[in-house]
A tleap script that builds the chain and sets N, CA, C and O, in Angstrom:
source leaprc.protein.ff14SB
mol = sequence {
  NMET ARG GLU PRO GLY HIE PRO SER GLN LEU
  ARG LEU GLN ASP TRP ALA GLN TYR GLY GLN
  ALA LEU LYS ALA ASN ILE GLU VAL ALA ALA
  ALA ARG ARG THR SER LEU ARG VAL PRO VAL
  VAL VAL ASN VAL ASP LEU GLN THR HIE ARG
  GLY LEU PRO GLU PRO THR SER GLY LEU SER
  GLU GLN LEU LEU GLN GLU ALA ILE GLU ALA
  THR PRO LEU PRO GLY ASP GLY ARG SER PRO
  LEU GLU ARG LEU GLU PRO GLU GLY GLY LEU
  PRO CSER
}
set mol.1.N position { 110.091 269.751 40.584 }
set mol.1.CA position { 111.421 270.063 40.065 }
set mol.1.C position { 111.450 269.785 38.558 }
set mol.1.O position { 110.899 268.786 38.096 }
set mol.2.N position { 112.082 270.656 37.815 }
set mol.2.CA position { 112.150 270.492 36.368 }
set mol.2.C position { 113.259 269.514 36.014 }
set mol.2.O position { 114.281 269.424 36.693 }
set mol.3.N position { 113.029 268.795 34.943 }
set mol.3.CA position { 114.047 267.859 34.494 }
set mol.3.C position { 115.237 268.615 33.919 }
set mol.3.O position { 115.063 269.702 33.369 }
set mol.4.N position { 116.455 268.059 34.034 }
set mol.4.CA position { 117.623 268.729 33.468 }
set mol.4.C position { 117.428 268.905 31.962 }
set mol.4.O position { 116.878 268.031 31.293 }
set mol.5.N position { 117.873 270.011 31.454 }
set mol.5.CA position { 117.764 270.251 30.022 }
set mol.5.C position { 116.501 270.995 29.641 }
set mol.5.O position { 116.330 271.349 28.475 }
set mol.6.N position { 115.615 271.242 30.583 }
set mol.6.CA position { 114.400 272.013 30.312 }
set mol.6.C position { 114.832 273.437 29.967 }
set mol.6.O position { 115.787 273.946 30.554 }
set mol.7.N position { 114.136 274.099 29.013 }
set mol.7.CA position { 114.560 275.457 28.623 }
set mol.7.C position { 114.699 276.431 29.787 }
set mol.7.O position { 115.627 277.239 29.791 }
set mol.8.N position { 113.807 276.381 30.774 }
set mol.8.CA position { 113.923 277.294 31.921 }
set mol.8.C position { 115.181 277.005 32.723 }
set mol.8.O position { 115.850 277.925 33.192 }
set mol.9.N position { 115.499 275.739 32.878 }
set mol.9.CA position { 116.711 275.364 33.616 }
set mol.9.C position { 117.962 275.810 32.850 }
set mol.9.O position { 118.924 276.292 33.447 }
set mol.10.N position { 117.938 275.644 31.530 }
set mol.10.CA position { 119.070 276.093 30.722 }
set mol.10.C position { 119.260 277.606 30.833 }
set mol.10.O position { 120.387 278.095 30.909 }
set mol.11.N position { 118.160 278.328 30.841 }
set mol.11.CA position { 118.240 279.790 30.944 }
set mol.11.C position { 118.880 280.195 32.272 }
set mol.11.O position { 119.736 281.079 32.312 }
set mol.12.N position { 118.460 279.546 33.354 }
set mol.12.CA position { 119.054 279.858 34.666 }
set mol.12.C position { 120.536 279.521 34.703 }
set mol.12.O position { 121.337 280.278 35.251 }
set mol.13.N position { 120.900 278.384 34.118 }
set mol.13.CA position { 122.314 278.007 34.069 }
set mol.13.C position { 123.109 279.021 33.251 }
set mol.13.O position { 124.209 279.416 33.638 }
set mol.14.N position { 122.539 279.440 32.111 }
set mol.14.CA position { 123.205 280.433 31.269 }
set mol.14.C position { 123.482 281.713 32.044 }
set mol.14.O position { 124.599 282.232 32.022 }
set mol.15.N position { 122.458 282.223 32.733 }
set mol.15.CA position { 122.615 283.491 33.440 }
set mol.15.C position { 123.538 283.354 34.643 }
set mol.15.O position { 124.246 284.301 34.982 }
set mol.16.N position { 123.544 282.203 35.288 }
set mol.16.CA position { 124.474 281.981 36.398 }
set mol.16.C position { 125.916 282.006 35.877 }
set mol.16.O position { 126.787 282.629 36.483 }
set mol.17.N position { 126.160 281.333 34.761 }
set mol.17.CA position { 127.501 281.328 34.172 }
set mol.17.C position { 127.890 282.719 33.692 }
set mol.17.O position { 129.029 283.149 33.875 }
set mol.18.N position { 126.941 283.425 33.075 }
set mol.18.CA position { 127.212 284.785 32.611 }
set mol.18.C position { 127.529 285.701 33.793 }
set mol.18.O position { 128.452 286.513 33.725 }
set mol.19.N position { 126.765 285.567 34.868 }
set mol.19.CA position { 127.005 286.384 36.056 }
set mol.19.C position { 128.395 286.167 36.614 }
set mol.19.O position { 129.063 287.127 36.996 }
set mol.20.N position { 128.843 284.924 36.669 }
set mol.20.CA position { 130.183 284.633 37.183 }
set mol.20.C position { 131.254 285.167 36.250 }
set mol.20.O position { 132.267 285.692 36.711 }
set mol.21.N position { 131.045 285.042 34.937 }
set mol.21.CA position { 132.011 285.568 33.968 }
set mol.21.C position { 132.065 287.091 34.029 }
set mol.21.O position { 133.142 287.683 33.961 }
set mol.22.N position { 130.896 287.725 34.157 }
set mol.22.CA position { 130.842 289.186 34.259 }
set mol.22.C position { 131.545 289.649 35.534 }
set mol.22.O position { 132.286 290.632 35.516 }
set mol.23.N position { 131.313 288.948 36.630 }
set mol.23.CA position { 131.976 289.271 37.899 }
set mol.23.C position { 133.498 289.205 37.738 }
set mol.23.O position { 134.215 290.109 38.165 }
set mol.24.N position { 133.974 288.137 37.123 }
set mol.24.CA position { 135.418 287.977 36.927 }
set mol.24.C position { 135.979 289.107 36.069 }
set mol.24.O position { 137.066 289.614 36.348 }
set mol.25.N position { 135.251 289.503 35.036 }
set mol.25.CA position { 135.734 290.571 34.160 }
set mol.25.C position { 135.675 291.940 34.836 }
set mol.25.O position { 136.500 292.802 34.534 }
set mol.26.N position { 134.733 292.157 35.731 }
set mol.26.CA position { 134.711 293.398 36.509 }
set mol.26.C position { 135.944 293.450 37.410 }
set mol.26.O position { 136.594 294.489 37.529 }
set mol.27.N position { 136.258 292.324 38.039 }
set mol.27.CA position { 137.426 292.268 38.915 }
set mol.27.C position { 138.721 292.492 38.129 }
set mol.27.O position { 139.638 293.149 38.620 }
set mol.28.N position { 138.797 291.953 36.924 }
set mol.28.CA position { 139.967 292.166 36.067 }
set mol.28.C position { 140.086 293.642 35.700 }
set mol.28.O position { 141.171 294.220 35.763 }
set mol.29.N position { 138.957 294.250 35.313 }
set mol.29.CA position { 138.968 295.675 34.958 }
set mol.29.C position { 139.396 296.525 36.151 }
set mol.29.O position { 140.136 297.495 35.990 }
set mol.30.N position { 138.936 296.164 37.341 }
set mol.30.CA position { 139.318 296.915 38.547 }
set mol.30.C position { 140.806 296.738 38.848 }
set mol.30.O position { 141.475 297.690 39.252 }
set mol.31.N position { 141.319 295.539 38.655 }
set mol.31.CA position { 142.733 295.269 38.945 }
set mol.31.C position { 143.654 296.061 38.017 }
set mol.31.O position { 144.793 296.355 38.381 }
set mol.32.N position { 143.174 296.406 36.829 }
set mol.32.CA position { 143.989 297.206 35.896 }
set mol.32.C position { 144.127 298.662 36.355 }
set mol.32.O position { 144.996 299.390 35.877 }
set mol.33.N position { 143.277 299.070 37.268 }
set mol.33.CA position { 143.318 300.445 37.773 }
set mol.33.C position { 144.351 300.521 38.894 }
set mol.33.O position { 144.045 300.208 40.045 }
set mol.34.N position { 145.552 300.928 38.565 }
set mol.34.CA position { 146.631 300.950 39.565 }
set mol.34.C position { 146.395 301.999 40.641 }
set mol.34.O position { 146.953 301.896 41.733 }
set mol.35.N position { 145.583 303.001 40.353 }
set mol.35.CA position { 145.324 304.035 41.353 }
set mol.35.C position { 144.206 303.646 42.325 }
set mol.35.O position { 143.964 304.354 43.303 }
set mol.36.N position { 143.537 302.548 42.070 }
set mol.36.CA position { 142.448 302.104 42.938 }
set mol.36.C position { 143.038 301.497 44.207 }
set mol.36.O position { 143.799 300.532 44.137 }
set mol.37.N position { 142.695 302.051 45.355 }
set mol.37.CA position { 143.295 301.633 46.618 }
set mol.37.C position { 142.354 300.825 47.512 }
set mol.37.O position { 142.711 300.491 48.642 }
set mol.38.N position { 141.178 300.515 47.026 }
set mol.38.CA position { 140.213 299.726 47.810 }
set mol.38.C position { 139.822 298.495 47.008 }
set mol.38.O position { 139.861 298.523 45.778 }
set mol.39.N position { 139.449 297.421 47.681 }
set mol.39.CA position { 139.033 296.229 46.943 }
set mol.39.C position { 137.680 296.446 46.267 }
set mol.39.O position { 136.837 297.193 46.763 }
set mol.40.N position { 137.492 295.790 45.143 }
set mol.40.CA position { 136.206 295.804 44.452 }
set mol.40.C position { 135.549 294.462 44.726 }
set mol.40.O position { 136.106 293.410 44.411 }
set mol.41.N position { 134.365 294.507 45.313 }
set mol.41.CA position { 133.631 293.293 45.655 }
set mol.41.C position { 132.377 293.237 44.795 }
set mol.41.O position { 131.597 294.189 44.762 }
set mol.42.N position { 132.184 292.117 44.098 }
set mol.42.CA position { 131.029 291.940 43.228 }
set mol.42.C position { 130.247 290.737 43.729 }
set mol.42.O position { 130.806 289.655 43.906 }
set mol.43.N position { 128.962 290.927 43.955 }
set mol.43.CA position { 128.083 289.826 44.343 }
set mol.43.C position { 127.134 289.518 43.200 }
set mol.43.O position { 126.531 290.426 42.629 }
set mol.44.N position { 127.000 288.246 42.865 }
set mol.44.CA position { 126.077 287.811 41.822 }
set mol.44.C position { 124.819 287.298 42.511 }
set mol.44.O position { 124.872 286.351 43.295 }
set mol.45.N position { 123.694 287.927 42.215 }
set mol.45.CA position { 122.412 287.569 42.830 }
set mol.45.C position { 121.418 287.250 41.720 }
set mol.45.O position { 120.948 288.151 41.026 }
set mol.46.N position { 121.102 285.984 41.555 }
set mol.46.CA position { 120.170 285.561 40.505 }
set mol.46.C position { 118.722 285.561 40.977 }
set mol.46.O position { 117.816 285.303 40.184 }
set mol.47.N position { 118.493 285.844 42.248 }
set mol.47.CA position { 117.141 285.783 42.800 }
set mol.47.C position { 116.420 287.121 42.761 }
set mol.47.O position { 115.191 287.158 42.811 }
set mol.48.N position { 117.159 288.215 42.671 }
set mol.48.CA position { 116.566 289.544 42.755 }
set mol.48.C position { 116.661 290.237 41.413 }
set mol.48.O position { 117.747 290.352 40.845 }
set mol.49.N position { 115.528 290.703 40.900 }
set mol.49.CA position { 115.527 291.451 39.648 }
set mol.49.C position { 115.387 292.928 39.968 }
set mol.49.O position { 114.394 293.350 40.560 }
set mol.50.N position { 116.358 293.693 39.585 }
set mol.50.CA position { 116.363 295.110 39.912 }
set mol.50.C position { 116.113 296.010 38.717 }
set mol.50.O position { 116.021 297.224 38.893 }
set mol.51.N position { 116.002 295.485 37.534 }
set mol.51.CA position { 115.856 296.336 36.367 }
set mol.51.C position { 117.190 296.957 35.998 }
set mol.51.O position { 118.225 296.630 36.577 }
set mol.52.N position { 117.151 297.845 35.043 }
set mol.52.CA position { 118.376 298.483 34.587 }
set mol.52.C position { 118.777 299.602 35.537 }
set mol.52.O position { 117.931 300.377 35.982 }
set mol.53.N position { 120.066 299.687 35.848 }
set mol.53.CA position { 120.516 300.768 36.729 }
set mol.53.C position { 120.477 302.103 35.987 }
set mol.53.O position { 120.508 302.154 34.758 }
set mol.54.N position { 120.409 303.166 36.760 }
set mol.54.CA position { 120.478 304.503 36.175 }
set mol.54.C position { 121.886 304.704 35.620 }
set mol.54.O position { 122.865 304.365 36.284 }
set mol.55.N position { 121.997 305.251 34.412 }
set mol.55.CA position { 123.340 305.467 33.855 }
set mol.55.C position { 124.120 306.501 34.680 }
set mol.55.O position { 123.579 307.516 35.119 }
set mol.56.N position { 125.385 306.209 34.868 }
set mol.56.CA position { 126.270 307.129 35.576 }
set mol.56.C position { 127.569 307.220 34.792 }
set mol.56.O position { 127.759 306.496 33.815 }
set mol.57.N position { 128.434 308.077 35.202 }
set mol.57.CA position { 129.728 308.183 34.533 }
set mol.57.C position { 130.858 307.854 35.505 }
set mol.57.O position { 132.019 308.161 35.238 }
set mol.58.N position { 130.522 307.234 36.625 }
set mol.58.CA position { 131.510 306.923 37.643 }
set mol.58.C position { 132.299 305.665 37.346 }
set mol.58.O position { 132.140 305.028 36.305 }
set mol.59.N position { 133.147 305.333 38.287 }
set mol.59.CA position { 134.020 304.174 38.149 }
set mol.59.C position { 133.216 302.880 38.003 }
set mol.59.O position { 133.566 302.027 37.188 }
set mol.60.N position { 132.149 302.727 38.781 }
set mol.60.CA position { 131.380 301.476 38.701 }
set mol.60.C position { 130.797 301.277 37.302 }
set mol.60.O position { 130.767 300.156 36.795 }
set mol.61.N position { 130.339 302.350 36.687 }
set mol.61.CA position { 129.804 302.250 35.331 }
set mol.61.C position { 130.905 301.907 34.329 }
set mol.61.O position { 130.688 301.121 33.407 }
set mol.62.N position { 132.073 302.492 34.511 }
set mol.62.CA position { 133.198 302.191 33.621 }
set mol.62.C position { 133.613 300.719 33.725 }
set mol.62.O position { 133.847 300.054 32.716 }
set mol.63.N position { 133.698 300.226 34.965 }
set mol.63.CA position { 134.075 298.821 35.166 }
set mol.63.C position { 133.029 297.890 34.566 }
set mol.63.O position { 133.368 296.904 33.912 }
set mol.64.N position { 131.757 298.207 34.790 }
set mol.64.CA position { 130.685 297.377 34.250 }
set mol.64.C position { 130.723 297.382 32.726 }
set mol.64.O position { 130.599 296.325 32.108 }
set mol.65.N position { 130.891 298.538 32.116 }
set mol.65.CA position { 130.921 298.619 30.650 }
set mol.65.C position { 132.085 297.820 30.074 }
set mol.65.O position { 131.916 297.105 29.087 }
set mol.66.N position { 133.264 297.936 30.682 }
set mol.66.CA position { 134.424 297.155 30.225 }
set mol.66.C position { 134.141 295.663 30.333 }
set mol.66.O position { 134.470 294.893 29.430 }
set mol.67.N position { 133.527 295.259 31.448 }
set mol.67.CA position { 133.241 293.837 31.662 }
set mol.67.C position { 132.194 293.334 30.673 }
set mol.67.O position { 132.322 292.225 30.155 }
set mol.68.N position { 131.170 294.122 30.406 }
set mol.68.CA position { 130.135 293.712 29.441 }
set mol.68.C position { 130.762 293.501 28.064 }
set mol.68.O position { 130.451 292.528 27.377 }
set mol.69.N position { 131.638 294.408 27.669 }
set mol.69.CA position { 132.284 294.291 26.365 }
set mol.69.C position { 133.191 293.062 26.279 }
set mol.69.O position { 133.394 292.516 25.194 }
set mol.70.N position { 133.734 292.628 27.412 }
set mol.70.CA position { 134.656 291.489 27.429 }
set mol.70.C position { 133.965 290.151 27.686 }
set mol.70.O position { 134.601 289.102 27.584 }
set mol.71.N position { 132.676 290.171 28.016 }
set mol.71.CA position { 131.978 288.946 28.410 }
set mol.71.C position { 130.993 288.530 27.324 }
set mol.71.O position { 130.049 289.264 27.033 }
set mol.72.N position { 131.201 287.350 26.718 }
set mol.72.CA position { 130.250 286.878 25.710 }
set mol.72.C position { 128.877 286.633 26.341 }
set mol.72.O position { 128.778 286.264 27.511 }
set mol.73.N position { 127.840 286.841 25.562 }
set mol.73.CA position { 126.489 286.566 26.044 }
set mol.73.C position { 126.327 285.084 26.340 }
set mol.73.O position { 127.017 284.253 25.750 }
set mol.74.N position { 125.417 284.747 27.252 }
set mol.74.CA position { 125.221 283.339 27.609 }
set mol.74.C position { 124.575 282.551 26.482 }
set mol.74.O position { 123.967 283.120 25.575 }
set mol.75.N position { 124.715 281.236 26.554 }
set mol.75.CA position { 123.994 280.341 25.650 }
set mol.75.C position { 124.501 280.294 24.237 }
set mol.75.O position { 123.735 279.932 23.343 }
set mol.76.N position { 125.704 280.626 23.983 }
set mol.76.CA position { 126.335 280.600 22.669 }
set mol.76.C position { 125.476 281.243 21.576 }
set mol.76.O position { 125.563 280.859 20.410 }
set mol.77.N position { 124.656 282.212 21.954 }
set mol.77.CA position { 123.857 282.953 20.986 }
set mol.77.C position { 122.585 282.267 20.524 }
set mol.77.O position { 121.839 282.819 19.716 }
set mol.78.N position { 122.333 281.067 21.032 }
set mol.78.CA position { 121.113 280.347 20.646 }
set mol.78.C position { 120.168 280.282 21.840 }
set mol.78.O position { 120.603 280.276 22.992 }
set mol.79.N position { 118.869 280.233 21.548 }
set mol.79.CA position { 117.886 280.124 22.624 }
set mol.79.C position { 117.942 278.730 23.241 }
set mol.79.O position { 118.458 277.803 22.616 }
set mol.80.N position { 117.414 278.564 24.468 }
set mol.80.CA position { 117.390 277.232 25.078 }
set mol.80.C position { 116.678 276.197 24.209 }
set mol.80.O position { 117.133 275.055 24.131 }
set mol.81.N position { 115.576 276.563 23.556 }
set mol.81.CA position { 114.871 275.602 22.698 }
set mol.81.C position { 115.736 275.171 21.517 }
set mol.81.O position { 115.742 273.997 21.148 }
set mol.82.N position { 116.461 276.110 20.928 }
set mol.82.CA position { 117.331 275.757 19.803 }
set mol.82.C position { 118.429 274.802 20.239 }
set mol.82.O position { 118.813 273.909 19.485 }
set mol.83.N position { 118.940 274.987 21.462 }
set mol.83.CA position { 120.006 274.100 21.936 }
set mol.83.C position { 119.500 272.714 22.291 }
set mol.83.O position { 120.291 271.772 22.362 }
set mol.84.N position { 118.196 272.566 22.515 }
set mol.84.CA position { 117.639 271.243 22.806 }
set mol.84.C position { 117.383 270.449 21.535 }
set mol.84.O position { 117.218 269.231 21.595 }
set mol.85.N position { 117.346 271.119 20.378 }
set mol.85.CA position { 117.097 270.436 19.114 }
set mol.85.C position { 118.291 269.558 18.753 }
set mol.85.O position { 119.426 269.854 19.129 }
set mol.86.N position { 118.022 268.461 18.011 }
set mol.86.CA position { 119.150 267.655 17.519 }
set mol.86.C position { 120.025 268.508 16.601 }
set mol.86.O position { 119.581 269.539 16.096 }
set mol.87.N position { 121.242 268.084 16.391 }
set mol.87.CA position { 122.198 268.850 15.583 }
set mol.87.C position { 121.645 269.212 14.207 }
set mol.87.O position { 121.943 270.293 13.700 }
set mol.88.N position { 120.862 268.351 13.596 }
set mol.88.CA position { 120.330 268.607 12.272 }
set mol.88.C position { 119.130 269.521 12.262 }
set mol.88.O position { 118.622 269.850 11.190 }
set mol.89.N position { 118.649 269.952 13.447 }
set mol.89.CA position { 117.458 270.789 13.525 }
set mol.89.C position { 116.197 269.954 13.533 }
set mol.89.O position { 116.254 268.725 13.500 }
set mol.90.N position { 115.085 270.608 13.577 }
set mol.90.CA position { 113.791 269.919 13.588 }
set mol.90.C position { 113.449 269.443 12.183 }
set mol.90.O position { 113.759 270.130 11.210 }
set mol.91.N position { 112.803 268.255 12.058 }
set mol.91.CA position { 112.410 267.785 10.728 }
set mol.91.C position { 111.351 268.701 10.135 }
set mol.91.O position { 110.518 269.253 10.854 }
set mol.92.N position { 111.392 268.857 8.811 }
set mol.92.CA position { 110.403 269.729 8.150 }
set mol.92.C position { 109.132 268.996 7.857 }
set mol.92.O position { 108.197 269.576 7.305 }
savepdb mol mol.pdb
quit
């Protein structure tokens, strides 16, 4: 087991948080569609890598695009190694 704070562990935590935020934003985008008469169910799966989906112009693509635009990237824009450094950075 990796120790807490290891870059790989931070990366997994980042993507788990991003997945949950993206899911919430997809649900918000779907709720804004007053003509939508079925529930939108989003599952976050961090174990399966599927690659990039084929581009479409359907509702699912629209919801995903809206959610991506509304969801900040994980890790506050810094890599896991940068976040492990002390506030002053590495000594020169």
